[in-house]
N, C-alpha and C positions, 0 to 999 in steps of 0.2 A: 902651800906647795900650790892648792887655789889659786895666789897673786896670781905663781909662775902661767898659771895655762892662760888666766887672763891676758898677759900680759902677750903671751906668743901670740895666742887671738886676737887681741888689737894690734899686731903688728904686720898677720897673716895678709899674703895680697892674694890668696888663694880663695878662688869662688867661694867654695864650699863655705870659710870661713866670711866672708863677704853676705854671705844669705844667713849666714846664723847670728849673726849680732844685731838686726834689725829684730827680730823673735827674740834673743835673752835683754836685749832692750824693753820690749814690750812684754816681756813676763817679770820683768823688774816689778812693771809700774812704775820707775823712777820716770819724771819730768824732766827734759833738756829742752837749754835756751836752744833758738831759732837756729837751722844751719848747721847743728850738733848733732851729726849723726848714733856719735855712740859715748859713754864713758867708761874708765874700769869700775870705775865703781857700782854701775849701770850693769854693767856682761860678769862680776859678781855675782849682782843679788838675784839675776836671772840665773844663772849657771844654775844657783844653791835651789832657785823654784822648779830650774830642770832636773835636776835631777832627784829629789822628792816627791818629782808626776809620777817618775819615772818606774822611782822605788814604791809608791802606793800600790800602781796600776797591774806591780808585776802577779801578786798575790792574787785578786781578784778580777776575775769576770762582770760584764757590765751589770749583770741583773743585781750581782749581788754587791757592785758600788750601788746599781739602784734600788736595795734594801735599804740598806744603811741608815738614811734619814730614819725610819719607823724604830729606831731605835731610841734615838733624840728626840722624837715628836713624834708622840703615839696618839693615833686617828684615822680618821678612814682616807685609805688613797686613792684615788682612779686605778 
C-alpha cells in the first residue's frame, strides 16, 4: 500500500506534491546522483520517517520530550 502512495506521489504534478518530495528525500537521508530530484526508494524511506515522527510527537508535549534523555543518560542537565 505504501508503494502505491509513493508511486502516485512521484507522478503527481500538483504543487503540494512538488513541495513534499524534497522533504521526503531530505528525511530519508538518501544520497542522490547530481541532477536527480528524487527516487521512489528515497520517497518511501522518507515517508516512513515522516510517519514515525508524526506518531512520536502526538502523545507528548515538548517538555516531556526534553525530559526523556534523562532516563537514558542520568546526570546533571541545564
